[in-house]
N, C-alpha and C positions, 0 to 999 in steps of 0.2 A: 330435689337433687339438681345440682348444677350440671348442665350439659357440657361435656368435654369438647373443647374446640379441636377440630382435626387439623393439625399443622404438619401432617406427614408430607414428605417430598412429593408424593403423588397429588395430594390435595393442593399444594402450592403450585404445582405444574398446571393443574386444571384451572386454578384461579388466574394464572398468567395467560393461559389460552383464552379464557373468557374475556379478559381485559383487552387482549389484542383484537379479538372478534368485535369488541365494542368500540374499536378505534384507537385504543391506547397503543403507543409504540412498544415494541418488544423490549423488555428491560435488559436482555442479554445481547442486544444487537446494536451495532454502531453504524449508522448510515455514512457512506463515503461521499455523498453529495452528487454522484452521477446517477440520475434516475434509472437509466437502463441497467446499470450495474447493480444498484440496490434492489431493483425489481427481480432480476434473475437470481440474486443471492438471498432472496427472502427477506429483504429489508436492509441488508448490509453485512458487515463482518460480525461473526458471533464470538462472544467471549468464550475462552477455552479452546478456540480453534487456532491452528497454524495455517496461514495462507502463504503460498509461494507465488511470487510474481517473477516470471522469467522472460528474457528476450535477448536478442542479439546485441552485440556491442553497439552503443549509440542509438538504440531503438527508443529510448525515452523512459526506461524503467524508473530512474530516480525522479523524473518530472511527474510521472503518474503517481508514484507512491507519495511524493510530497503533496500533490494535489489532493489525494485522499486524506492525508493528515491535516491539511489546511481546512478543507471543507468540513471534516468531522469536528475539528476544534472550533470552527466558527458556529457550529450548531450546539456548542456547549459541552462537548465530550472531552474527556481528559486524554490527551495524546502526548506520547513521548517519541520523538524522531531521533534515531541514532544514526549518525553518519560516519562511515568509514572511508569515504572517498573524497571528502572535502572538509574544510574547516567549518566551524559553526558560523563564522562571518560569511563565508561563501554560500553556505546553505541558506542563510537569511537573505542574502542578496538574490539568490535564485527564487526564493519565495516572493520577494518584493516585485521582481520583474514579471513573474508568473501572474501574480495578483493584479499588478498594475498595467499589464499588457504593454510592456516596454521592451526594447531591445537591450540585451545585456551589454553589448558593445557601446551603445549610446550612453548607458549608465556609467560605464567605466571611463569613457572619454569626457563625460560631462556635456555631451552635445544634445541635450534634451530640449525640445521646444516647449512652449507653454502648456499645450494639451497633455504632453507626456509627463511634465512635472506635476500637473494637477492629478493625473491618473495615479502616479506614484504616491502622491500625498494622501489620496483617498485610500489607496492600498495599505499604506503605513498605518492609517487610522484603524482600518479593519484588523490588521495584525496586532495592534496594541490591545484591541478589545477582545480578540480571540485568536490565539495562535498556539501551535504545539510547543511544548518544551523541546529544545534541540540540544543535543549533547554529542560528543565524539564517542565512537565505540571504544571501550577501554582496551588497553593493550593486552590485558589478561584474557581477552576474548570473551567467551560465553560464561566464564567462571563467575564474574561479578555482576552479570546482568540482573539477576534477581534483586540484589542489593540496590542497584541503580533504580530499578522500577519502584521498589517499596519506599525509597527515599524521595521519590517524586510524587507529590500529592495527587490522588484522584485519577491515576492512569487507568484507562479502559482499553486503549489501543497502543500497542508498541510497534513501531516501524523500524526495521533493521535494514540499513542500506550500506553494504550488501552482505549476504551470507559469507561470501569469500573473505570479507574483512574480519571474520571471527577466527580465521586460521592463525595460529600463533607460531607455526613452524616447529612445534615440539613432536610432531609425528608425521605420518604420511598424509598428504593433503586431502586425498579422497576420504580417508578414514576420519580425519579431523572434521571435515564438512558433514559427513554422515552423522558423526556424534553430535555436532552442533545442531543439526535438524532435530534429532531425538530430544536434545535438552531444551530446545526452543518449544517443542510441543509440550514437554513436561512443565516448563515455565508457564505456558498459557493455561494449563490445567490448574497448577498449584496456586497461581496468583489471580486466576479468573479474569484474564485479559485476552483480547484478540492480538495475535502476533502476525504481522505482515513482514515477510522477508523477501527482498529483491534478490535475484540470482542470475548470474551469467549462465550461459548454456555451453559448457565445455564439450558436450557431445554433438553439437550441431554439425551435421554433415553438409558442407557447402556444395557438395557434388550432386545432391539429390535435387529433383525437379521442384518439389514444393518445400519452401523454407519456412513455412509456418511452424512454430514450436510444437514439439511433441513431448510426451512425458519422458521418453528415454533420453532426450537432449539434456535434462537437468543434471545428469551424472550423480556424483556423490554417492556412488554405490547403490543408486536407486532410492536413497533415503527420502528425498523430497517427494517423490511419487508415493512412497509408502507412508510416511509420517504426516504429510500435510493433509488437512481436511479439504482444502480448496487449492487447486493449482490453476494459475492464470498464465496464459501465454500472450506476449505482445508482439504484434507483427505489423510493421509499417511498409506498405507495398512499394513506396518510392525508393526504398533502399535497394531494391532488386530489379525494379521495372522502370524503364526509361520512357515509357509511353506518356503522352500528355493526358492530363485529367486524373492522375493518381496522386498528385501532390497532397500530402496531409492525410490521405486515406489510411485508416488504422483499424485492425481487428484485434479485439481482446477476446481470446478464446478461453472458455471455461473447460479445461482439459480434465478436471476431476472435481467433483462436488459431492462430498460424502453424505450430505443431507438434502440434495436437490439435483436438478438436471444440469446437463452440459449444453454447450452451444457456443455462439459467439455474439459479441456486441460491437457495433460500429461506433468508432470514435474518430475525431478529427484532430490532427496535430498541427498547431501553429508554430512552426519551427523557429520563427523570429522571436517568439515570446516564450518558448519552451513550455507551451500550454496545450493541454488536451481539453476537448469539449465533447459532450455527448451529442452524437449526430441527430438523435431523435428529439432531444430536448436541450438544445445548446443554451449557454448563458445562465443556467440555473445555479 
């Protein structure tokens, strides 16, 4: 008698767990290339999850989300980056200066020295070999995102910059953004992709003593805190503190983690390059 192969979901899960224990990468996890972030999140962002990344105005949300997208793509993962706050060309320019460690003003003025030109050339080569697909957020908002994802081959990670760009003006803004959160979560589940959405913090109270992001700051009728599997808060101390020695110091707080722990990660922000680095393992 032929023995029946057990291909039940439970059996498949056990096989995946065994494979990871033997050193294989988790099939449902996309590393973002910041070792401390990947470690805390159990290897990276998980397919099927909605991840919210929030911070104050000009705190670097786009730069960090773009860095995640770039490093994931350079590791061979399929990434689609949707921009609602810049053109595709400007986003590519930002990716180039971030990767090449060049000043964006020097790039725009054409005032690069030989070392900077060489750095940009090497960065351009890396981007040609592995870069996320970059598109504008459609005017129809969240309605056509599923079609956009399925028409882009091999997408495992979708980055939406920013949630507020999905508002179409056809209803109350808070209600629209709450509905967008729910639909992004559904998209993550239906298409088996990780979705990372950057978010402004409309409820941030500038009168309070500690301006580190909190769950309530995300607004949208509480939908980000409720629907997201992971909520990340970005805090750059130099935006609020004038003391010496705080330049570049950044905390990335894990405010919610449905399948793991919370806490914070130390990053460093090079403002001139729009570039974040992992404080414990920089330059990875």
